[in-house]
C-alpha positions as CSV (number, residue, x, y, z in Angstrom):
1,M,45.2,-54.7,-46.0
2,S,44.8,-57.7,-43.3
3,S,42.4,-57.5,-40.5
4,Q,43.7,-56.9,-36.7
5,P,43.2,-59.8,-34.6
6,S,40.6,-58.1,-31.7
7,Q,41.9,-57.7,-28.4
8,P,40.7,-59.8,-25.9
9,V,37.7,-57.8,-23.0
10,G,39.4,-57.5,-19.3
11,L,37.8,-58.2,-16.6
12,G,37.2,-54.8,-15.7
13,A,35.4,-54.4,-18.8
14,W,33.1,-57.7,-18.0
15,I,31.9,-56.2,-14.6
16,A,31.1,-52.7,-16.3
17,R,28.9,-54.4,-18.7
18,V,27.4,-56.4,-16.1
19,I,26.3,-53.9,-13.7
20,A,25.3,-51.4,-16.3
21,I,22.6,-54.4,-17.5
22,V,21.9,-55.4,-14.0
23,V,21.4,-51.7,-12.7
24,L,21.0,-48.7,-15.7
25,V,18.7,-51.1,-17.7
26,P,16.2,-51.9,-15.3
27,V,16.5,-48.4,-14.4
28,R,15.6,-47.0,-17.8
29,L,12.9,-49.0,-18.4
30,I,11.7,-48.0,-15.4
31,W,11.9,-44.4,-16.0
32,E,10.2,-44.9,-19.4
33,G,7.5,-46.9,-18.2
34,V,6.6,-44.2,-15.7
35,R,6.7,-41.5,-18.3
36,L,4.2,-43.8,-20.7
37,L,2.2,-44.1,-17.4
38,G,1.6,-40.2,-17.2
39,R,1.3,-39.2,-20.6
40,V,-1.4,-42.1,-20.4
41,L,-3.0,-40.6,-17.1
42,A,-2.4,-37.2,-18.4
43,A,-4.6,-38.2,-21.6
44,A,-7.7,-39.9,-19.7
45,L,-7.5,-36.6,-17.7
46,W,-7.8,-34.5,-20.3
47,Y,-10.4,-36.6,-22.3
48,F,-12.4,-36.7,-18.7
49,V,-12.3,-32.6,-18.3
50,T,-12.9,-31.8,-22.2
51,R,-15.0,-34.7,-23.1
52,L,-17.4,-35.8,-20.4
53,L,-16.6,-33.2,-17.4
54,A,-17.2,-29.8,-18.9
55,P,-20.0,-30.5,-21.0
56,V,-22.1,-31.6,-17.8
57,A,-21.0,-28.7,-15.5
58,R,-22.2,-26.6,-18.9
59,F,-25.6,-28.4,-18.6
60,V,-25.8,-28.0,-15.1
61,W,-24.8,-24.7,-15.0
62,Y,-27.3,-23.4,-17.7
63,W,-30.2,-25.7,-16.7
64,V,-30.1,-26.5,-13.2
65,I,-27.8,-23.5,-11.1
66,R,-28.2,-20.6,-13.6
67,P,-32.2,-21.0,-13.2
68,I,-32.0,-21.2,-8.9
69,W,-30.4,-18.2,-9.4
70,L,-32.3,-16.3,-11.1
71,F,-34.9,-17.2,-9.4
72,V,-33.5,-16.6,-6.2
73,K,-32.0,-13.3,-7.0
74,D,-34.9,-11.8,-8.8
75,F,-37.5,-13.2,-6.6
76,L,-36.7,-13.5,-3.1
77,W,-34.1,-11.2,-2.8
78,G,-35.5,-8.8,-5.0
79,W,-39.2,-8.8,-3.8
80,V,-39.2,-11.1,-0.5
81,L,-36.2,-10.1,1.5
82,Q,-36.2,-6.3,0.4
83,H,-39.6,-5.3,0.5
84,V,-41.2,-7.6,3.1
85,L,-38.5,-8.4,5.2
86,W,-35.6,-5.7,5.3
87,G,-38.5,-2.7,4.9
88,L,-40.9,-3.7,7.6
89,V,-38.7,-6.0,9.6
90,L,-35.1,-6.0,9.7
91,T,-35.1,-1.7,9.4
92,P,-37.2,-0.9,12.8
93,F,-35.3,-4.0,14.6
94,V,-31.9,-2.7,13.2
95,A,-32.6,0.9,14.6
96,L,-34.3,0.4,17.5
97,L,-31.5,-2.1,18.2
98,L,-28.8,0.3,17.4
99,D,-30.5,3.5,19.1
100,Y,-31.1,1.8,22.4
101,V,-28.5,-1.0,22.7
102,L,-25.7,-1.4,20.3
103,R,-24.3,2.4,20.5
104,P,-24.4,2.4,24.3
105,L,-23.1,-0.8,24.7
106,R,-20.3,0.4,22.0
107,Q,-19.7,3.4,23.8
108,A,-19.5,1.2,27.2
109,V,-17.1,-1.1,25.8
110,E,-14.9,1.7,24.4
111,R,-14.6,3.6,27.4
112,W,-13.8,0.4,29.6
113,L,-11.8,-0.9,26.9
114,W,-9.2,1.6,26.5
115,R,-9.3,2.6,30.2
116,T,-8.8,-1.3,31.8
117,V,-7.4,-2.8,28.8
118,L,-6.1,-0.9,26.0
119,R,-4.1,1.9,27.4
120,P,-2.7,-0.6,30.3
121,A,-1.6,-2.8,27.6
122,L,-0.3,-0.3,25.1
123,A,2.0,1.4,28.2
124,W,3.0,-2.1,29.0
125,L,3.7,-3.1,25.4
126,W,6.0,0.4,25.1
127,R,7.5,-0.1,28.0
128,A,8.0,-4.2,27.8
129,V,8.7,-5.2,24.3
130,L,8.6,-1.7,21.7
131,E,11.6,0.4,24.0
132,P,13.8,-2.7,24.4
133,L,13.2,-3.7,21.1
134,L,14.1,-0.1,20.0
135,G,17.1,0.0,21.8
136,L,18.5,-2.9,20.9
137,L,17.6,-1.9,17.0
138,L,19.9,1.4,18.0
139,A,22.6,-0.7,19.7
140,A,22.5,-3.1,16.5
141,V,22.4,0.1,14.3
142,Y,25.4,2.0,16.6
143,W,27.0,-1.4,16.2
144,F,26.8,-2.3,12.3
145,G,27.7,1.4,11.6
146,K,30.8,1.3,14.0
147,W,32.1,-1.9,12.7
148,F,31.2,-1.8,9.2
149,V,30.9,1.4,8.2
150,V,33.2,3.7,10.9
151,W,35.4,1.2,11.2
152,P,36.2,0.1,7.4
153,L,36.5,4.1,6.8
154,V,38.9,4.7,9.4
155,Q,41.2,1.7,8.3
156,L,40.5,2.6,5.2
157,W,42.4,6.2,5.7
158,R,44.7,5.2,8.2
159,R,46.3,2.4,6.0
160,V,45.6,3.2,2.3
161,L,44.6,7.1,2.0
162,H,46.8,8.8,4.6
163,P,49.9,7.0,3.3
164,L,48.7,8.0,-0.1
165,W,48.5,11.4,0.7
166,R,51.4,11.8,2.4
167,L,53.4,10.2,-0.3
168,L,51.7,12.4,-3.1
169,R,52.5,15.6,-0.9
170,A,56.2,14.7,-0.3
171,V,55.9,14.2,-4.4
172,L,54.1,17.1,-5.0
173,I,56.7,19.1,-2.3
174,Y,59.6,17.5,-4.4
175,A,58.3,18.2,-7.5
176,W,57.7,22.2,-6.4
177,R,61.4,22.1,-5.0
178,V,63.3,20.5,-7.9
179,A,60.8,22.7,-10.3
180,T,61.9,25.6,-8.4
181,V,65.5,24.9,-8.8
182,L,65.1,24.1,-12.2
183,V,63.2,27.5,-13.2
184,G,65.8,29.4,-10.6
185,V,68.8,27.6,-12.5
186,L,67.4,27.9,-16.5
187,V,65.0,30.7,-16.5
188,V,65.4,33.1,-13.6
189,T,69.5,32.8,-13.4
190,P,69.9,33.6,-17.2
191,C,67.4,36.5,-16.9
192,R,69.5,37.5,-14.0
193,F,72.4,37.5,-15.7
194,V,71.5,39.1,-19.3
195,Y,69.7,41.7,-17.4
196,R,73.0,42.5,-15.0
197,T,75.7,42.4,-18.2
198,V,73.5,43.2,-21.0
199,L,69.9,45.4,-20.6
200,R,71.1,47.3,-17.3
201,P,74.1,48.6,-19.4
202,M,72.3,49.0,-22.5
203,L,69.2,50.9,-20.6
204,R,71.9,53.3,-19.4
205,V,73.0,54.0,-22.3
206,A,69.8,54.6,-23.8
207,A,68.9,56.8,-21.0
208,A,72.3,58.6,-21.2
209,L,71.8,59.0,-24.9
210,W,68.2,60.2,-24.4
211,V,69.0,62.8,-22.2
212,A,72.0,63.9,-24.2
213,I,70.0,63.4,-28.0
214,V,66.4,64.7,-26.2
215,V,66.5,66.2,-23.2
216,R,69.3,68.7,-23.1
217,P,68.6,70.1,-26.3
218,L,64.9,70.8,-25.6
219,R,65.7,72.2,-22.1
220,W,67.9,74.2,-24.1
221,M,65.8,74.8,-26.8
222,H,63.4,76.1,-23.9
223,D,65.7,78.4,-21.9
224,N,67.3,80.1,-24.9
225,V,64.7,80.4,-28.0
226,V,61.3,79.7,-26.4
227,T,61.7,81.7,-22.9
228,P,63.0,84.5,-25.1
229,V,60.7,84.6,-27.1
230,N,57.4,84.5,-25.3
231,R,58.8,87.3,-23.3
232,W,59.7,89.2,-26.1
233,A,56.3,89.0,-27.8
234,A,55.0,89.8,-24.5
235,E,57.0,93.4,-24.3
236,I,55.4,93.9,-27.9
237,L,51.7,92.8,-27.3
238,T,52.5,95.4,-24.0
239,S,53.7,98.1,-26.1
240,V,50.9,98.4,-28.5
241,F,48.4,97.2,-26.5
242,G,49.0,98.3,-23.2
243,R,47.5,97.1,-20.6
């Protein structure tokens, strides 16, 4: 196969290549240089902290600060401060100062501060700040509840739920009426017709047959057989056994 001749590159492609070489390549080189410099600085800082600063800090802590702290804690604080300064000087002085100066001063300051500063300040704070803020908060809650809760619910009821309820009620009423008509046509009317034309005459015939076959013979037997027999037996018993 013969190779196809390459198409000449247009002016726009040359301009894009020049922009890429002039703008993007230096930015890429600067970015790579910044990343390399950051890695070098991070490695140098890590080496300085782990190899130089940490051993020096451990040496200073174990051989300088820790012995000084143990000396101060065990000797100065344990004996000088606690036994001498605190037990002989500070405790009596603090007790005297607390009983004769601080407690009366605290009581006087509390009474004066409560009467002249705190109570009027609290009253002013309630009247000037808290009460208006509370009223504003209640008004905001009322406004929010009115426009963001009550009004959407009212609109939902008026525009969606109430029409749906009316439609559903109309459908149910219509369905009930249709069902009533269907039941009347398909069930009640045939049953009434069957009762009037078939069942009632059959019941009348059955009643007449019952009276003719059962009731009248039983009545005749009772009147003509059972009653005379009972009367005859009673007369025999009376004549034999007497009263």
